[in-house]
PAGULUM-320456 format. One record per atom (N, C-alpha, C): residue in three letters; atom name; residue number from 1; x negated, y negated, z. Coordinates in steps of 0.05 Angstrom, whole numbers. Each point is the difference from the previous one (the first is absolute). Layout:
BEGIN
REC    r   a    k       x       y       z
REC  ALA  CA  NUM       X       Y       Z
...
This chain:
BEGIN
REC    r   a    k       x       y       z
REC  SER   N    1   -1802    -659    -698
REC  SER  CA    1       8      28       5
REC  SER   C    1     -13      11      25
REC  SER   N    2       9      23       8
REC  SER  CA    2      -7      12      26
REC  SER   C    2     -29      -3      10
REC  PRO   N    3     -20       6     -17
REC  PRO  CA    3     -28      -2      10
REC  PRO   C    3      -6     -29       9
REC  GLY   N    4       9     -19     -15
REC  GLY  CA    4      -4     -28       7
REC  GLY   C    4      14      -8      26
REC  ILE   N    5      24      10       4
REC  ILE  CA    5      14      -5      25
REC  ILE   C    5     -16      11      23
REC  SER   N    6     -11      24      -3
REC  SER  CA    6     -16      12      21
REC  SER   C    6     -24     -17       7
REC  LEU   N    7     -12     -12     -20
REC  LEU  CA    7     -24     -17       5
REC  LEU   C    7       8     -26      14
REC  LYS   N    8      25      -8      -2
REC  LYS  CA    8       9     -25      12
REC  LYS   C    8      13       4      27
REC  MET   N    9       0      24      11
REC  MET  CA    9      15       5      24
REC  MET   C    9      -9     -16      24
REC  GLU   N   10     -26      -5       3
REC  GLU  CA   10      -9     -16      23
REC  GLU   C   10      12     -28      -2
REC  GLY   N   11       0     -12     -24
REC  GLY  CA   11      11     -26      -4
REC  GLY   C   11      30      -1       4
REC  ILE   N   12      14      20      -9
REC  ILE  CA   12      29       1       3
REC  ILE   C   12       7       2      30
REC  SER   N   13     -14      17      15
REC  SER  CA   13       6       3      28
REC  SER   C   13      -6     -26      15
REC  TYR   N   14     -21     -15      -9
REC  TYR  CA   14      -7     -26      12
REC  TYR   C   14      22     -20      -5
REC  ILE   N   15      11       0     -24
REC  ILE  CA   15      22     -18      -7
REC  ILE   C   15      24       5      17
REC  ALA   N   16       6      26       4
REC  ALA  CA   16      23       8      16
REC  ALA   C   16      -4     -10      29
REC  GLY   N   17     -24       4      11
REC  GLY  CA   17      -5      -8      27
REC  GLY   C   17       0     -30       3
REC  ALA   N   18      -8     -15     -20
REC  ALA  CA   18       0     -29       1
REC  ALA   C   18      27     -12      -7
REC  GLU   N   19      19      18      -7
REC  GLU  CA   19      28      -8      -7
REC  GLU   C   19       0     -21     -22
REC  LEU   N   20     -11       7     -23
REC  LEU  CA   20       1     -17     -23
REC  LEU   C   20      16      13     -22
REC  PRO   N   21      16     -16     -15
REC  PRO  CA   21      16      12     -22
REC  PRO   C   21     -19       7     -24
REC  CYS   N   22       6      22     -13
REC  CYS  CA   22     -16       9     -22
REC  CYS   C   22      17      20     -16
REC  LEU   N   23      -3       0     -26
REC  LEU  CA   23      15      19     -17
REC  LEU   C   23     -21      17     -15
REC  ILE   N   24       3      26       2
REC  ILE  CA   24     -18      19     -12
REC  ILE   C   24      16      18     -19
REC  LEU   N   25     -11       5     -24
REC  LEU  CA   25      13      18     -19
REC  LEU   C   25     -18      25      -3
REC  ASN   N   26      12      23       4
REC  ASN  CA   26     -15      25      -2
REC  ASN   C   26      14      19     -20
REC  VAL   N   27     -12       3     -23
REC  VAL  CA   27       9      20     -19
REC  VAL   C   27     -16      25       6
REC  VAL   N   28      12      19      14
REC  VAL  CA   28     -16      22      12
REC  VAL   C   28     -10      20     -20
REC  ARG   N   29     -21      14       8
REC  ARG  CA   29     -12      22     -15
REC  ARG   C   29       3      26      16
REC  GLY   N   30      -2      22     -14
REC  GLY  CA   30      -2      25      13
REC  GLY   C   30     -28       2      12
REC  GLY   N   31      -3      13      22
REC  GLY  CA   31     -27       1      13
REC  GLY   C   31      -7      29       6
REC  PRO   N   32     -22       3      15
REC  PRO  CA   32     -17     -20      13
REC  PRO   C   32     -20     -12     -20
REC  GLY   N   33     -17     -18      10
REC  GLY  CA   33     -19     -13     -17
REC  GLY   C   33      13     -18     -20
REC  LEU   N   34     -11      -2     -24
REC  LEU  CA   34      11     -17     -21
REC  LEU   C   34      26      10     -10
REC  GLY   N   35       4      26       0
REC  GLY  CA   35      26      11      -9
REC  GLY   C   35       6      -5     -29
REC  THR   N   36      25      -2      -7
REC  THR  CA   36       9      -4     -27
REC  THR   C   36      18     -24      -1
REC  ILE   N   37      10      -7     -24
REC  ILE  CA   37      20     -22      -2
REC  ILE   C   37      27      11      -5
REC  GLN   N   38       3      26       4
REC  GLN  CA   38      26      13      -3
REC  GLN   C   38      19      -7      23
REC  PRO   N   39      26       5      -3
REC  PRO  CA   39      19      -6      22
REC  PRO   C   39      -9      14      26
REC  SER   N   40       0     -14      22
REC  SER  CA   40      -7      11      25
REC  SER   C   40      12     -16      23
REC  GLN   N   41       6      13      22
REC  GLN  CA   41       9     -15      24
REC  GLN   C   41     -20       5      23
REC  ALA   N   42     -25       3      -7
REC  ALA  CA   42     -20       9      19
REC  ALA   C   42      -7     -21      21
REC  ASP   N   43       6     -25      -5
REC  ASP  CA   43      -7     -21      20
REC  ASP   C   43      23      -7      19
REC  TYR   N   44      20      17       1
REC  TYR  CA   44      23      -5      17
REC  TYR   C   44      -8      -4      29
REC  PHE   N   45     -14      20      11
REC  PHE  CA   45      -7      -1      29
REC  PHE   C   45     -20     -23       5
REC  GLN   N   46     -19      -4     -18
REC  GLN  CA   46     -19     -22       4
REC  GLN   C   46      15     -27       2
REC  SER   N   47      20      -3     -17
REC  SER  CA   47      14     -26      -1
REC  SER   C   47      19      -4      23
REC  THR   N   48      16      21       6
REC  THR  CA   48      21      -3      21
REC  THR   C   48     -11       0      28
REC  LYS   N   49     -24      11       4
REC  LYS  CA   49     -12       1      27
REC  LYS   C   49     -20     -23       4
REC  GLY   N   50      -2     -18     -19
REC  GLY  CA   50     -18     -22       2
REC  GLY   C   50     -24       4     -17
REC  GLY   N   51     -13      23       2
REC  GLY  CA   51     -22       7     -18
REC  GLY   C   51     -28      -1      12
REC  GLY   N   52      -5     -20      17
REC  GLY  CA   52     -27      -2      12
REC  GLY   C   52       2       6      30
REC  HIS   N   53     -21      -9      14
REC  HIS  CA   53       0       5      29
REC  HIS   C   53      18     -20      14
REC  GLY   N   54      10       8      23
REC  GLY  CA   54      18     -18      16
REC  GLY   C   54      29       6      -4
REC  ASP   N   55      16      -9      19
REC  ASP  CA   55      29       5       1
REC  ASP   C   55      15     -22     -15
REC  TYR   N   56      -3       1     -27
REC  TYR  CA   56      13     -21     -15
REC  TYR   C   56      17      12     -23
REC  ARG   N   57      17     -16     -12
REC  ARG  CA   57      18       8     -21
REC  ARG   C   57      -1     -19     -23
REC  LEU   N   58       5      10     -24
REC  LEU  CA   58       6     -17     -23
REC  LEU   C   58      29       2      -7
REC  ILE   N   59      12     -21     -10
REC  ILE  CA   59      26       1     -13
REC  ILE   C   59      -5      14     -27
REC  VAL   N   60      15      22      -5
REC  VAL  CA   60      -6      15     -25
REC  VAL   C   60      26       1     -17
REC  LEU   N   61      -2     -11     -24
REC  LEU  CA   61      22       0     -19
REC  LEU   C   61      -5      21     -22
REC  ALA   N   62      20      15      -7
REC  ALA  CA   62      -3      22     -19
REC  ALA   C   62      18      -5     -24
REC  PRO   N   63      -9     -12     -22
REC  PRO  CA   63      16      -5     -24
REC  PRO   C   63       4      26     -15
REC  ALA   N   64      23       2     -14
REC  ALA  CA   64       6      23     -17
REC  ALA   C   64       3      -9     -29
REC  SER   N   65      -6     -25      -7
REC  SER  CA   65       3     -10     -27
REC  SER   C   65     -19     -23      -4
REC  VAL   N   66      -4      -8     -25
REC  VAL  CA   66     -16     -23      -5
REC  VAL   C   66      14     -25      10
REC  GLN   N   67      27      -1      -2
REC  GLN  CA   67      15     -23      11
REC  GLN   C   67      -5      -3      30
REC  GLU   N   68       0      22      15
REC  GLU  CA   68      -5      -2      29
REC  GLU   C   68     -30      -8       5
REC  MET   N   69     -18       9     -18
REC  MET  CA   69     -28      -8       3
REC  MET   C   69      -1     -31       0
REC  ALA   N   70      15     -12     -18
REC  ALA  CA   70       0     -30      -2
REC  ALA   C   70      15     -12      24
REC  ASP   N   71      24      11       6
REC  ASP  CA   71      16     -11      22
REC  ASP   C   71     -14       2      27
REC  PHE   N   72     -15      21       4
REC  PHE  CA   72     -12       5      26
REC  PHE   C   72     -24     -18       5
REC  VAL   N   73     -10     -13     -21
REC  VAL  CA   73     -22     -20       5
REC  VAL   C   73      11     -23      17
REC  ASP   N   74      23     -11      -9
REC  ASP  CA   74      13     -21      15
REC  ASP   C   74       8       9      28
REC  LEU   N   75      12      24       1
REC  LEU  CA   75       9      11      26
REC  LEU   C   75     -24       5      18
REC  GLY   N   76     -22      11     -11
REC  GLY  CA   76     -24       6      15
REC  GLY   C   76     -12     -25      13
REC  PHE   N   77      -2     -22     -16
REC  PHE  CA   77     -10     -25      12
REC  PHE   C   77      19     -10      21
REC  GLU   N   78      26       2      -5
REC  GLU  CA   78      20     -10      19
REC  GLU   C   78      -3      14      27
REC  LEU   N   79      -2      27       0
REC  LEU  CA   79      -3      15      24
REC  LEU   C   79     -27      -4      14
REC  ALA   N   80     -21      -3     -17
REC  ALA  CA   80     -26      -5      11
REC  ALA   C   80      -1     -27      16
REC  PHE   N   81      13     -20     -11
REC  PHE  CA   81       1     -26      14
REC  PHE   C   81      18       1      24
REC  LYS   N   82      23      15      -3
REC  LYS  CA   82      19       1      22
REC  LYS   C   82     -13      13      25
REC  TYR   N   83     -15      21      -4
REC  TYR  CA   83     -11      15      23
REC  TYR   C   83     -30      -6       4
REC  ARG   N   84     -12     -18     -16
REC  ARG  CA   84     -29      -4       1
REC  ARG   C   84     -14      26       1
REC  ASN   N   85       3      16     -21
REC  ASN  CA   85     -10      27      -1
REC  ASN   C   85      -5       8     -29
REC  PRO   N   86     -20      17      -5
REC  PRO  CA   86      -5      10     -27
REC  PRO   C   86      23      17     -10
REC  ALA   N   87       7      -4     -25
REC  ALA  CA   87      21      17     -13
REC  ALA   C   87     -13      13     -24
REC  MET   N   88       9      25      -6
REC  MET  CA   88     -11      15     -22
REC  MET   C   88      22       9     -19
REC  ILE   N   89      -4      -3     -26
REC  ILE  CA   89      17      12     -20
REC  ILE   C   89     -13      26      -8
REC  LEU   N   90      12      23       7
REC  LEU  CA   90     -12      26      -5
REC  LEU   C   90      15      13     -23
REC  THR   N   91     -15       3     -22
REC  THR  CA   91      13      13     -24
REC  THR   C   91     -19      21     -10
REC  ASP   N   92       8      14     -21
REC  ASP  CA   92     -16      23     -10
REC  ASP   C   92      -8      -5     -29
REC  GLY   N   93     -16      18     -11
REC  GLY  CA   93     -11      -3     -27
REC  GLY   C   93      22      -1     -21
REC  LEU   N   94      21      15       4
REC  LEU  CA   94      22       0     -20
REC  LEU   C   94      13     -27      -3
REC  ILE   N   95       8     -12      22
REC  ILE  CA   95      13     -26      -1
REC  ILE   C   95     -21     -22      -6
REC  GLY   N   96     -25       4       9
REC  GLY  CA   96     -21     -19      -5
REC  GLY   C   96      -6      -4     -30
REC  GLN   N   97       5      21     -15
REC  GLN  CA   97      -6      -1     -29
REC  GLN   C   97      26      -1     -17
REC  MET   N   98      23      -2      13
REC  MET  CA   98      25       1     -14
REC  MET   C   98       7     -28     -13
REC  MET   N   99      14       1     -22
REC  MET  CA   99       9     -25     -13
REC  MET   C   99      30       0       0
REC  GLU   N  100      12     -20      13
REC  GLU  CA  100      29      -4       2
REC  GLU   C  100       6     -30      -2
REC  LYS   N  101      24      -7      -8
REC  LYS  CA  101       8     -28       0
REC  LYS   C  101       2     -10      29
REC  VAL   N  102      -8     -25       3
REC  VAL  CA  102      -1     -12      27
REC  VAL   C  102      13     -27      -2
REC  GLU   N  103      17      -6      20
REC  GLU  CA  103      11     -27       2
REC  GLU   C  103     -14     -14      23
REC  LEU   N  104     -14     -22      -7
REC  LEU  CA  104     -16     -15      20
REC  LEU   C  104      17     -21      14
REC  SER   N  105      -3      -3      25
REC  SER  CA  105      14     -20      16
REC  SER   C  105     -13     -27      -4
REC  PRO   N  106      15     -22       5
REC  PRO  CA  106     -12     -27      -3
REC  PRO   C  106     -24      -4      19
REC  GLN   N  107     -18     -17      -8
REC  GLN  CA  107     -23      -6      16
REC  GLN   C  107       9     -13      26
REC  LYS   N  108     -14       7      22
REC  LYS  CA  108       7     -11      27
REC  LYS   C  108     -21     -19       9
REC  GLU   N  109       7     -16      20
REC  GLU  CA  109     -20     -18      12
REC  GLU   C  109     -21      17      15
REC  ARG   N  110     -25     -10      -1
REC  ARG  CA  110     -21      15      13
REC  ARG   C  110       2      -1      31
REC  VAL   N  111      10     -21      10
REC  VAL  CA  111       2      -3      30
REC  VAL   C  111      22      17      11
REC  SER   N  112      -7      17      19
REC  SER  CA  112      19      18      13
REC  SER   C  112      16     -15      21
REC  SER   N  113      25       9       5
REC  SER  CA  113      16     -12      20
REC  SER   C  113      -7      11      28
REC  TYR   N  114     -17      20       1
REC  TYR  CA  114      -8      12      25
REC  TYR   C  114     -23     -15      13
REC  ASP   N  115      -5       6      25
REC  ASP  CA  115     -21     -13      16
REC  ASP   C  115     -26      -2     -15
REC  GLN   N  116     -11     -25      -2
REC  GLN  CA  116     -25      -5     -14
REC  GLN   C  116     -21     -10      19
REC  SER   N  117       3       3      26
REC  SER  CA  117     -18     -11      19
REC  SER   C  117     -28      12      -2
REC  TRP   N  118      -2      24     -11
REC  TRP  CA  118     -26      14      -2
REC  TRP   C  118     -17      -9     -24
REC  VAL   N  119      12     -15     -19
REC  VAL  CA  119     -13      -7     -25
REC  VAL   C  119     -23     -19       5
REC  THR   N  120     -23       5     -13
REC  THR  CA  120     -23     -18       3
REC  THR   C  120       3     -23     -21
REC  THR   N  121      12     -21       9
REC  THR  CA  121       6     -23     -18
REC  THR   C  121     -18     -24       7
REC  GLY   N  122     -20       4      17
REC  GLY  CA  122     -16     -22       8
REC  GLY   C  122       8     -11      28
REC  LYS   N  123     -18      -1      18
REC  LYS  CA  123       6      -9      28
REC  LYS   C  123       7     -30       1
REC  THR   N  124      22      -5      14
REC  THR  CA  124       7     -28       6
REC  THR   C  124      -7      -6      29
REC  LYS   N  125       0     -25       7
REC  LYS  CA  125      -8      -8      27
REC  LYS   C  125      19       9      22
REC  ASP   N  126      25       6      -8
REC  ASP  CA  126      21       6      20
REC  ASP   C  126       3      30       6
REC  ARG   N  127     -18      17     -10
REC  ARG  CA  127       2      28       6
REC  ARG   C  127     -27      13       1
REC  GLU   N  128      -1      25      11
REC  GLU  CA  128     -24      15       1
REC  GLU   C  128      -5      14     -27
REC  ARG   N  129     -24      10      -4
REC  ARG  CA  129      -6      14     -25
REC  ARG   C  129      16      26      -1
REC  ASN   N  130       7       8     -24
REC  ASN  CA  130      12      27      -4
REC  ASN   C  130     -23      20      -3
REC  ILE   N  131      -3      17      20
REC  ILE  CA  131     -20      21      -1
REC  ILE   C  131      15      27      -1
REC  ILE   N  132       0      12     -23
REC  ILE  CA  132      15      25      -4
REC  ILE   C  132     -20      23       0
REC  THR   N  133       4      19      18
REC  THR  CA  133     -19      22       3
REC  THR   C  133      13      25      11
REC  SER   N  134     -11      23      -7
REC  SER  CA  134       8      25      13
REC  SER   C  134     -19       8      22
REC  LEU   N  135     -22     -15       3
REC  LEU  CA  135     -20       7      20
REC  LEU   C  135      10      -6      28
REC  ASN   N  136       2      21      16
REC  ASN  CA  136      10      -2      27
REC  ASN   C  136     -13      21      17
REC  LEU   N  137     -22      -8      15
REC  LEU  CA  137     -16      19      15
REC  LEU   C  137      10       3      29
REC  ASP   N  138      19     -17       8
REC  ASP  CA  138      11       3      27
REC  ASP   C  138      22      22      -1
REC  PRO   N  139      -4      23      15
REC  PRO  CA  139      19      22      -2
REC  PRO   C  139      29      -8       8
REC  ASP   N  140       2     -17      20
REC  ASP  CA  140      27      -8       9
REC  ASP   C  140      14     -17     -22
REC  LEU   N  141     -15     -18     -12
REC  LEU  CA  141      12     -16     -21
REC  LEU   C  141       6      17     -25
REC  GLN   N  142     -17      19      -6
REC  GLN  CA  142       5      18     -22
REC  GLN   C  142      25      16       4
REC  TYR   N  143       3       9      25
REC  TYR  CA  143      24      16       7
REC  TYR   C  143      25     -16      -4
REC  GLU   N  144       0     -25       9
REC  GLU  CA  144      23     -18      -3
REC  GLU   C  144       6      -5     -30
REC  HIS   N  145     -22      -4     -15
REC  HIS  CA  145       4      -5     -29
REC  HIS   C  145      12      24     -14
REC  ASN   N  146      -9      24       8
REC  ASN  CA  146      11      25     -11
REC  ASN   C  146      30       2       5
REC  LEU   N  147       8      -6      25
REC  LEU  CA  147      28       1       7
REC  LEU   C  147      16     -20     -17
REC  LYS   N  148     -11     -24      -4
REC  LYS  CA  148      13     -20     -17
REC  LYS   C  148       4      11     -28
REC  LEU   N  149     -21      12     -11
REC  LEU  CA  149       2      11     -27
REC  LEU   C  149      21      22      -2
REC  GLN   N  150       0      18      20
REC  GLN  CA  150      19      23      -1
REC  GLN   C  150      29     -11       1
REC  ALA   N  151       5     -21      16
REC  ALA  CA  151      26     -12       1
REC  ALA   C  151       8     -11     -27
REC  LYS   N  152     -19     -12     -14
REC  LYS  CA  152       5     -11     -26
REC  LYS   C  152       7      22     -20
REC  TYR   N  153     -15      21       1
REC  TYR  CA  153       5      23     -19
REC  TYR   C  153      28      12       5
REC  ASN   N  154       7       2      25
REC  ASN  CA  154      27      10       7
REC  ASN   C  154      22     -18     -11
REC  SER   N  155      -5     -26       0
REC  SER  CA  155      20     -19      -9
REC  SER   C  155       4       1     -30
REC  MET   N  156     -19      12     -15
REC  MET  CA  156       2       1     -29
REC  MET   C  156      23      18      -9
REC  ASP   N  157      11      16      18
REC  ASP  CA  157      23      17      -8
REC  ASP   C  157      23     -15     -12
REC  GLN   N  158       2     -26       7
REC  GLN  CA  158      22     -16     -11
REC  GLN   C  158      -3      -4     -30
REC  ASP   N  159     -23       6     -11
REC  ASP  CA  159      -4      -4     -29
REC  ASP   C  159      -4      26     -15
REC  VAL   N  160       9      22      12
REC  VAL  CA  160      -1      26     -13
REC  VAL   C  160      17       0     -25
REC  MET   N  161      -9      12     -22
REC  MET  CA  161      15       0     -25
REC  MET   C  161       0      29     -11
REC  PHE   N  162      23       8     -11
REC  PHE  CA  162       3      25     -13
REC  PHE   C  162      23      -1     -19
REC  GLU   N  163       1      20     -18
REC  GLU  CA  163      22       1     -20
REC  GLU   C  163      11      29       1
REC  LYS   N  164      27       2       0
REC  LYS  CA  164      13      26       1
REC  LYS   C  164      16       4     -26
REC  SER   N  165      -1      24     -10
REC  SER  CA  165      15       8     -24
REC  SER   C  165      15      25       5
REC  ASP   N  166      27       0      -4
REC  ASP  CA  166      17      23       2
REC  ASP   C  166      -3      13      28
REC  CYS   N  167      -1     -15      20
REC  CYS  CA  167      -4      11      27
REC  CYS   C  167      26       3      16
REC  ASP   N  168      22     -13      -9
REC  ASP  CA  168      25       0      16
REC  ASP   C  168      10      28       5
REC  ASP   N  169      -1      18     -20
REC  ASP  CA  169      11      27       4
REC  ASP   C  169     -22      21      -3
REC  ALA   N  170     -25      -8       2
REC  ALA  CA  170     -22      19      -5
REC  ALA   C  170      -2      22      20
REC  ASP   N  171      -5      24     -10
REC  ASP  CA  171      -6      23      18
REC  ASP   C  171     -30       3       2
REC  PHE   N  172     -14      -9     -20
REC  PHE  CA  172     -30       2      -1
REC  PHE   C  172     -12     -27      -6
REC  LEU   N  173     -21      -7      13
REC  LEU  CA  173     -12     -26      -2
REC  LEU   C  173     -29       1      -9
REC  LEU   N  174      -7     -14     -21
REC  LEU  CA  174     -28      -3      -8
REC  LEU   C  174     -10     -27      11
REC  VAL   N  175     -24       0      11
REC  VAL  CA  175     -13     -25       9
REC  VAL   C  175     -26      -3     -15
REC  ALA   N  176      -2     -22     -15
REC  ALA  CA  176     -24      -5     -16
REC  ALA   C  176      -3     -29      -6
REC  TYR   N  177     -25      -9      -6
REC  TYR  CA  177      -5     -27      -7
REC  TYR   C  177     -17      -1     -26
REC  GLY   N  178      -2     -23     -12
REC  GLY  CA  178     -17      -3     -23
REC  GLY   C  178      10      16     -24
REC  SER   N  179     -19       9     -17
REC  SER  CA  179       7      15     -24
REC  SER   C  179      14      26       7
REC  SER   N  180      -6      12      23
REC  SER  CA  180      14      24       9
REC  SER   C  180      30      -5       3
REC  ALA   N  181       7     -24      10
REC  ALA  CA  181      28      -6       3
REC  ALA   C  181      14      -3     -27
REC  ARG   N  182     -14      -9     -20
REC  ARG  CA  182      13      -2     -27
REC  ARG   C  182       6      28     -11
REC  ILE   N  183     -18      19       5
REC  ILE  CA  183       4      27      -9
REC  ILE   C  183      23      12      16
REC  CYS   N  184       1      -6      26
REC  CYS  CA  184      22      11      17
REC  CYS   C  184      27     -11      -8
REC  GLN   N  185       0     -25     -10
REC  GLN  CA  185      26     -11      -9
REC  GLN   C  185      11      16     -23
REC  LYS   N  186     -17       9     -18
REC  LYS  CA  186       9      17     -22
REC  LYS   C  186       9      28      10
REC  VAL   N  187     -15      10      20
REC  VAL  CA  187       8      25      12
REC  VAL   C  187      28      -1      13
REC  VAL   N  188       6     -23      13
REC  VAL  CA  188      26      -3      12
REC  VAL   C  188      21       0     -21
REC  GLU   N  189      -5     -14     -23
REC  GLU  CA  189      20       0     -22
REC  GLU   C  189       5      28     -11
REC  MET   N  190     -22      15      -3
REC  MET  CA  190       2      28     -11
REC  MET   C  190      15      18      20
REC  ALA   N  191      -6      -3      25
REC  ALA  CA  191      13      17      21
REC  ALA   C  191      29      -7       2
REC  ARG   N  192       7     -26      -1
REC  ARG  CA  192      28      -8       1
REC  ARG   C  192      16      11     -24
REC  SER   N  193     -13       1     -23
REC  SER  CA  193      14      10     -24
REC  SER   C  193       6      30       2
REC  ARG   N  194     -14      13      19
REC  ARG  CA  194       4      29       4
REC  ARG   C  194      16       6      26
REC  GLY   N  195      11     -22      11
REC  GLY  CA  195      17       4      24
REC  GLY   C  195     -15       0      26
REC  LYS   N  196     -25      -6       0
REC  LYS  CA  196     -16       0      25
REC  LYS   C  196       0     -28      11
REC  LYS   N  197       8      -3      25
REC  LYS  CA  197       1     -27      13
REC  LYS   C  197     -27      -8      11
REC  VAL   N  198     -16     -12     -17
REC  VAL  CA  198     -27      -8       8
REC  VAL   C  198      -1     -30      -1
REC  GLY   N  199     -14     -12      20
REC  GLY  CA  199      -3     -29       2
REC  GLY   C  199     -30      -7       2
REC  LEU   N  200      -6     -25      -3
REC  LEU  CA  200     -28     -10       2
REC  LEU   C  200      -1     -24      18
REC  LEU   N  201     -19       1      19
REC  LEU  CA  201      -7     -24      16
REC  LEU   C  201     -28      -8      -7
REC  ARG   N  202      -3     -25     -10
REC  ARG  CA  202     -26      -9      -9
REC  ARG   C  202     -10     -23      19
REC  PRO   N  203     -20       5      16
REC  PRO  CA  203     -12     -21      16
REC  PRO   C  203     -13     -21     -18
REC  GLN   N  204       7     -25       4
REC  GLN  CA  204     -14     -22     -14
REC  GLN   C  204     -21     -12      17
REC  THR   N  205       3       3      27
REC  THR  CA  205     -21      -7      19
REC  THR   C  205      -9      26      13
REC  LEU   N  206     -26       6      -2
REC  LEU  CA  206     -11      24      13
REC  LEU   C  206      -8      -7      28
REC  PHE   N  207      -6     -25       5
REC  PHE  CA  207      -1     -11      27
REC  PHE   C  207      10     -28      -1
REC  PRO   N  208      22      -7      14
REC  PRO  CA  208      15      18      18
REC  PRO   C  208      15      22     -16
REC  PHE   N  209       2      24      12
REC  PHE  CA  209      12      23     -13
REC  PHE   C  209      29       3       8
REC  PRO   N  210      17       8     -19
REC  PRO  CA  210      29       2       6
REC  PRO   C  210       6      25      17
REC  SER   N  211     -12       3      23
REC  SER  CA  211       3      23      17
REC  SER   C  211      28       3      10
REC  VAL   N  212      13     -22       7
REC  VAL  CA  212      27       1      11
REC  VAL   C  212      19      12     -20
REC  GLU   N  213      -1     -10     -25
REC  GLU  CA  213      19       9     -20
REC  GLU   C  213      -6      29      -8
REC  ILE   N  214     -25       7      -2
REC  ILE  CA  214      -7      28      -6
REC  ILE   C  214      10      19      22
REC  GLY   N  215      -3      -9      25
REC  GLY  CA  215      10      16      23
REC  GLY   C  215      30       3      -1
REC  ARG   N  216      14     -22      -8
REC  ARG  CA  216      29       2      -2
REC  ARG   C  216       8      20     -22
REC  MET   N  217     -13      -2     -23
REC  MET  CA  217       6      19     -22
REC  MET   C  217      -7      28       8
REC  ALA   N  218     -22       4      15
REC  ALA  CA  218      -8      27       7
REC  ALA   C  218      21      14      17
REC  ARG   N  219      15     -15      15
REC  ARG  CA  219      21      12      17
REC  ARG   C  219      25       8     -16
REC  ARG   N  220       1     -10     -25
REC  ARG  CA  220      24       5     -16
REC  ARG   C  220      -4      20     -23
REC  VAL   N  221     -23       0     -12
REC  VAL  CA  221      -5      18     -23
REC  VAL   C  221      -8      28       8
REC  LYS   N  222       1      19     -18
REC  LYS  CA  222      -8      27       5
REC  LYS   C  222     -30       4      -1
REC  ALA   N  223     -13     -15     -17
REC  ALA  CA  223     -29       2      -3
REC  ALA   C  223     -11     -25     -12
REC  MET   N  224     -26      -5       6
REC  MET  CA  224     -14     -23     -12
REC  MET   C  224     -27       9     -11
REC  MET   N  225      -9     -14     -21
REC  MET  CA  225     -26       6     -11
REC  MET   C  225     -15     -27      -6
REC  ALA   N  226     -24      -2      11
REC  ALA  CA  226     -18     -22      -6
REC  ALA   C  226     -16       7     -25
REC  VAL   N  227       2     -16     -21
REC  VAL  CA  227     -12       6     -26
REC  VAL   C  227     -24     -18      -5
REC  GLU   N  228     -23      11      -5
REC  GLU  CA  228     -24     -16      -6
REC  GLU   C  228     -10       7     -27
């Protein structure tokens, strides 16, 4: 939970700088300090902005059900290996303590199909040692590495994920993730039953964020509300 993530920020930023795949699960707490275990979305900015020092990003997945909690483990590892970058499943106390039926996917092979040249599998005579580090004291090299990372983060837009409900004719749009999105889904049903054309856009990735789709919807609807 949140306090533990805060204590690990130096390590997480190091992993991002060293471009290593990693999956982190954060069941967030209300803050500051230890906070509570009640539903909260208090770690949103910490997660989507990287969280520690330096210009880095995490891939952030936002499940809205126990099924997605399970599904996003596989997806999180897949994206982490694809981009050689830490990925985080960001959920809240409500979903973290919820009990629902879950359908588990078949077990997969441990070896990823993505580049494995960074893995420390033991040095052979035909190659140099794999030395993986974030330590870079040369300002010019650090600058180039930063540019490389920013280009990688921009390329993550191809894996943006979101879900839309009743948006085709919506006059009003709710934007929410996690347990808030589940509540909004019921709100949409209630509003529709009263003749109000309300829709819901639920980001499943908080980074990369569905900015393009939200911008498109913003030009079409009368009003939008972000629900936390």
